[in-house]
DSSP file (Angstrom, degrees, kcal/mol; ACC not computed):
  #  RESIDUE AA STRUCTURE BP1 BP2  ACC     N-H-->O    O-->H-N    N-H-->O    O-->H-N    TCO  KAPPA ALPHA  PHI   PSI    X-CA   Y-CA   Z-CA
    1    1 A M     >        0   0    0      0, 0.0     4,-2.0     0, 0.0    44,-0.2   0.000 360.0 360.0 360.0 -38.5  105.4   93.1   98.6
    2    2 A I  H  >  +     0   0    0      1,-0.2     4,-2.7     2,-0.2     5,-0.2   0.877 360.0  57.4 -63.7 -36.5  106.1   89.4   99.3
    3    3 A E  H  > S+     0   0    0      1,-0.2     4,-2.3     2,-0.2    -1,-0.2   0.909 107.4  48.1 -60.2 -41.2  102.8   88.5   97.7
    4    4 A G  H  > S+     0   0    0     37,-0.2     4,-2.5     2,-0.2    37,-0.2   0.900 112.8  46.9 -66.4 -41.9  103.8   90.2   94.5
    5    5 A L  H  X S+     0   0    0     -4,-2.0     4,-2.2     2,-0.2    -2,-0.2   0.890 112.5  49.6 -67.8 -38.7  107.2   88.5   94.4
    6    6 A L  H  X S+     0   0    0     -4,-2.7     4,-2.4     2,-0.2    -2,-0.2   0.909 111.9  48.6 -65.7 -41.8  105.7   85.1   95.1
    7    7 A T  H  X S+     0   0    0     -4,-2.3     4,-2.7    -5,-0.2     5,-0.2   0.917 111.1  50.7 -62.7 -43.5  103.1   85.6   92.3
    8    8 A A  H  X S+     0   0    0     -4,-2.5     4,-1.9     1,-0.2    -2,-0.2   0.895 110.6  49.3 -61.5 -40.5  105.9   86.7   89.9
    9    9 A W  H  X S+     0   0    0     -4,-2.2     4,-1.0     2,-0.2    -1,-0.2   0.923 111.9  47.4 -66.3 -44.0  107.9   83.7   90.7
   10   10 A I  H >X S+     0   0    0     -4,-2.4     3,-0.6     1,-0.2     4,-0.6   0.919 113.9  47.7 -64.5 -42.6  105.0   81.3   90.3
   11   11 A L  H ><>S+     0   0    0     -4,-2.7     5,-2.1     1,-0.2     3,-0.9   0.830 103.9  61.6 -67.4 -30.5  104.1   82.9   87.0
   12   12 A S  H ><5S+     0   0    0     -4,-1.9     3,-1.3     1,-0.2    -1,-0.2   0.774  92.0  66.6 -67.3 -24.4  107.7   82.8   85.8
   13   13 A I  H <<5S+     0   0    0     -4,-1.0    -1,-0.2    -3,-0.6    -2,-0.2   0.854 104.6  44.8 -61.1 -33.5  107.6   79.0   86.0
   14   14 A F  T <<5S-     0   0    0     -3,-0.9    -1,-0.3    -4,-0.6    -2,-0.2   0.313 124.9-102.6 -94.4   7.1  105.0   79.1   83.2
   15   15 A G  T <>5S+     0   0    0     -3,-1.3     4,-1.2    -4,-0.1    -3,-0.2   0.616  81.0 132.3  85.6  13.6  107.0   81.7   81.1
   16   16 A F  H  >< +     0   0    0     -5,-2.1     4,-2.3     1,-0.2    -4,-0.2   0.815  65.4  62.8 -67.7 -29.8  104.9   84.7   82.0
   17   17 A D  H  > S+     0   0    0     -6,-0.2     4,-2.4     1,-0.2    -1,-0.2   0.914 102.6  47.5 -63.7 -43.6  108.0   86.7   82.8
   18   18 A S  H  > S+     0   0    0      1,-0.2     4,-2.1     2,-0.2    -1,-0.2   0.861 111.3  52.4 -67.3 -33.6  109.4   86.6   79.2
   19   19 A M  H  X S+     0   0    0     -4,-1.2     4,-2.0     2,-0.2    -2,-0.2   0.918 110.7  46.5 -66.3 -43.1  106.0   87.5   77.8
   20   20 A V  H  X S+     0   0    0     -4,-2.3     4,-2.3     2,-0.2    -2,-0.2   0.903 112.0  51.2 -65.3 -41.9  105.7   90.6   80.1
   21   21 A V  H  X S+     0   0    0     -4,-2.4     4,-2.3     1,-0.2    -1,-0.2   0.904 110.2  49.6 -62.7 -41.3  109.3   91.6   79.2
   22   22 A E  H  X S+     0   0    0     -4,-2.1     4,-1.5     2,-0.2    -1,-0.2   0.878 110.1  50.8 -65.8 -38.0  108.5   91.3   75.5
   23   23 A V  H  X S+     0   0    0     -4,-2.0     4,-0.6     2,-0.2    -2,-0.2   0.912 111.1  48.0 -65.1 -42.4  105.4   93.4   75.8
   24   24 A I  H ><>S+     0   0    0     -4,-2.3     5,-1.2     1,-0.2     3,-1.1   0.902 110.7  52.0 -64.7 -40.4  107.3   96.1   77.7
   25   25 A K  H ><5S+     0   0    0     -4,-2.3     3,-1.9     1,-0.2    -1,-0.2   0.804  97.6  66.4 -65.4 -29.3  110.0   96.1   75.0
   26   26 A S  H 3<5S+     0   0    0     -4,-1.5    -1,-0.2     1,-0.3    -2,-0.2   0.730  95.8  57.6 -66.4 -20.5  107.4   96.5   72.3
   27   27 A F  T <<5S-     0   0    0     -3,-1.1    -1,-0.3    -4,-0.6    -2,-0.2   0.355 124.9-104.0 -87.7   5.2  106.7  100.0   73.7
   28   28 A G  T < 5S+     0   0    0     -3,-1.9     2,-0.5     1,-0.3    -3,-0.2   0.659  79.8 132.1  83.0  17.7  110.3  100.9   73.1
   29   29 A I      < -     0   0    0     -5,-1.2     2,-0.4     0, 0.0    -1,-0.3  -0.867  61.1-120.5-103.8 132.8  111.3  100.6   76.8
   30   30 A K        +     0   0    0     -2,-0.5     2,-0.3    -3,-0.1    -5,-0.0  -0.573  46.1 167.3 -70.8 128.9  114.4   98.6   77.8
   31   31 A A        +     0   0    0     -2,-0.4     2,-0.3   -10,-0.1   -10,-0.0  -0.978  16.7 176.5-144.3 154.0  113.3   95.8   80.1
   32   32 A S     >  -     0   0    0     -2,-0.3     4,-1.5     1,-0.0     3,-0.4  -0.829  51.9 -84.1-143.2-177.4  114.7   92.7   81.6
   33   33 A T  H  > S+     0   0    0     -2,-0.3     4,-2.0     1,-0.2     5,-0.2   0.841 125.3  59.6 -63.9 -33.0  113.6   90.0   84.0
   34   34 A S  H  > S+     0   0    0      1,-0.2     4,-2.1     2,-0.2    -1,-0.2   0.873 102.8  52.1 -64.5 -35.1  114.7   92.2   87.0
   35   35 A H  H  > S+     0   0    0     -3,-0.4     4,-2.6     2,-0.2    -1,-0.2   0.880 106.0  56.0 -64.6 -37.3  112.2   94.8   85.8
   36   36 A Y  H  X S+     0   0    0     -4,-1.5     4,-2.1     1,-0.2    -2,-0.2   0.923 109.3  44.9 -58.9 -46.5  109.6   92.2   85.8
   37   37 A Y  H  X S+     0   0    0     -4,-2.0     4,-2.1     2,-0.2    -1,-0.2   0.876 112.3  51.2 -70.1 -36.4  110.2   91.3   89.4
   38   38 A V  H  X S+     0   0    0     -4,-2.1     4,-2.4     2,-0.2    -2,-0.2   0.911 109.2  52.1 -65.0 -41.3  110.4   95.0   90.5
   39   39 A L  H  X S+     0   0    0     -4,-2.6     4,-2.3     1,-0.2    -2,-0.2   0.929 112.3  44.4 -59.8 -46.4  107.0   95.6   88.8
   40   40 A F  H  X S+     0   0    0     -4,-2.1     4,-2.4     2,-0.2    -1,-0.2   0.840 110.4  55.4 -70.2 -31.5  105.4   92.7   90.6
   41   41 A A  H  X S+     0   0    0     -4,-2.1     4,-2.1   -37,-0.2   -37,-0.2   0.919 109.8  46.5 -64.2 -42.7  107.0   93.8   93.9
   42   42 A L  H  X S+     0   0    0     -4,-2.4     4,-2.6     2,-0.2    -2,-0.2   0.901 111.9  50.3 -65.5 -40.9  105.4   97.2   93.5
   43   43 A L  H  X S+     0   0    0     -4,-2.3     4,-2.5     1,-0.2    -2,-0.2   0.900 110.7  50.0 -63.3 -39.4  102.1   95.7   92.6
   44   44 A G  H  X S+     0   0    0     -4,-2.4     4,-2.2   -43,-0.2    -2,-0.2   0.869 110.0  50.8 -64.6 -37.0  102.3   93.5   95.7
   45   45 A Y  H  X S+     0   0    0     -4,-2.1     4,-1.7     2,-0.2    -2,-0.2   0.925 110.9  47.6 -66.4 -44.4  103.1   96.5   97.8
   46   46 A I  H  X S+     0   0    0     -4,-2.6     4,-1.8     1,-0.2    -2,-0.2   0.911 111.6  51.6 -62.5 -41.8  100.2   98.5   96.4
   47   47 A Y  H  X S+     0   0    0     -4,-2.5     4,-2.3     1,-0.2    -1,-0.2   0.909 107.6  52.3 -60.5 -42.0   97.9   95.4   97.0
   48   48 A S  H  X S+     0   0    0     -4,-2.2     4,-2.1     1,-0.2    -1,-0.2   0.836 104.9  56.2 -66.7 -30.8   99.2   95.2  100.6
   49   49 A L  H  X S+     0   0    0     -4,-1.7     4,-1.7     2,-0.2    -1,-0.2   0.925 110.8  43.6 -64.4 -43.4   98.3   98.9  101.2
   50   50 A F  H  X S+     0   0    0     -4,-1.8     4,-1.9     1,-0.2    -2,-0.2   0.863 111.5  54.6 -69.0 -35.2   94.7   98.2  100.2
   51   51 A K  H  X S+     0   0    0     -4,-2.3     4,-2.0     2,-0.2    -1,-0.2   0.886 106.8  51.1 -65.7 -38.8   94.6   95.0  102.2
   52   52 A V  H  X S+     0   0    0     -4,-2.1     4,-2.3     1,-0.2    -1,-0.2   0.902 108.6  51.2 -65.4 -41.1   95.7   96.9  105.3
   53   53 A K  H  X>S+     0   0    0     -4,-1.7     5,-1.9     1,-0.2     6,-0.8   0.883 109.1  51.6 -64.2 -36.3   93.0   99.5  104.8
   54   54 A E  H ><5S+     0   0    0     -4,-1.9     3,-0.7     1,-0.2    -1,-0.2   0.902 109.9  48.8 -65.0 -40.8   90.4   96.7  104.5
   55   55 A I  H 3<5S+     0   0    0     -4,-2.0    -2,-0.2     1,-0.2    -1,-0.2   0.878 107.7  54.4 -67.0 -37.8   91.5   95.1  107.7
   56   56 A E  H 3<5S-     0   0    0     -4,-2.3    -1,-0.2    -5,-0.1    -2,-0.2   0.606 116.6-114.9 -73.8  -9.7   91.4   98.4  109.6
   57   57 A G  T <<5S+     0   0    0     -3,-0.7     3,-0.2    -4,-0.6    -3,-0.2   0.578  83.0 118.8  91.1  10.1   87.8   98.8  108.5
   58   58 A E      < +     0   0    0     -5,-1.9     2,-1.0     1,-0.2    -4,-0.2   0.731  66.1  63.9 -79.1 -21.9   88.2  101.9  106.2
   59   59 A N        +     0   0    0     -6,-0.8     3,-0.2     1,-0.1    -1,-0.2  -0.657  57.1 136.6-106.5  76.8   87.0  100.1  103.1
   60   60 A K    >>  +     0   0    0     -2,-1.0     3,-1.3    -3,-0.2     4,-0.5  -0.325  13.2 139.0-115.0  49.1   83.4   99.3  103.9
   61   61 A W  G >4  +     0   0    0      1,-0.3     3,-0.8     2,-0.2     4,-0.3   0.791  66.0  64.5 -64.4 -28.0   81.8  100.2  100.6
   62   62 A W  G >4 S+     0   0    0      1,-0.2     3,-0.5    -3,-0.2    -1,-0.3   0.731  95.1  59.1 -70.9 -20.0   79.6   97.1  100.7
   63   63 A L  G <4 S+     0   0    0     -3,-1.3    -1,-0.2     1,-0.2    -2,-0.2   0.726 100.6  56.0 -78.3 -21.2   77.8   98.5  103.8
   64   64 A N  G << S+     0   0    0     -3,-0.8     2,-0.3    -4,-0.5    -1,-0.2   0.446  81.3 109.9 -91.4  -0.7   76.7  101.6  102.1
   65   65 A Q    <   -     0   0    0     -3,-0.5     2,-0.5    -4,-0.3    -3,-0.0  -0.567  58.9-145.5 -79.3 137.9   74.9   99.9   99.2
   66   66 A K              0   0    0     -2,-0.3    -2,-0.1     1,-0.1    -3,-0.0  -0.881 360.0 360.0-103.6 132.7   71.1  100.1   99.2
   67   67 A Y              0   0    0     -2,-0.5    -1,-0.1     0, 0.0    -2,-0.0   0.380 360.0 360.0-107.8 360.0   69.2   97.1   97.9
């Protein structure tokens, strides 16, 4: 989750947050900068779930490939 928030903060320095909020608003959904940070926090959480599975060795798809 921290990775997502840190990424959101770095991207917001370059104005990415206002662009994402405007895109969400174009779909008729009310959005603000807080929604932007919640979205990136959730993406960071999902990323961390996959990262934990990789560390535990459950995601070894590259070992099953035949060359």
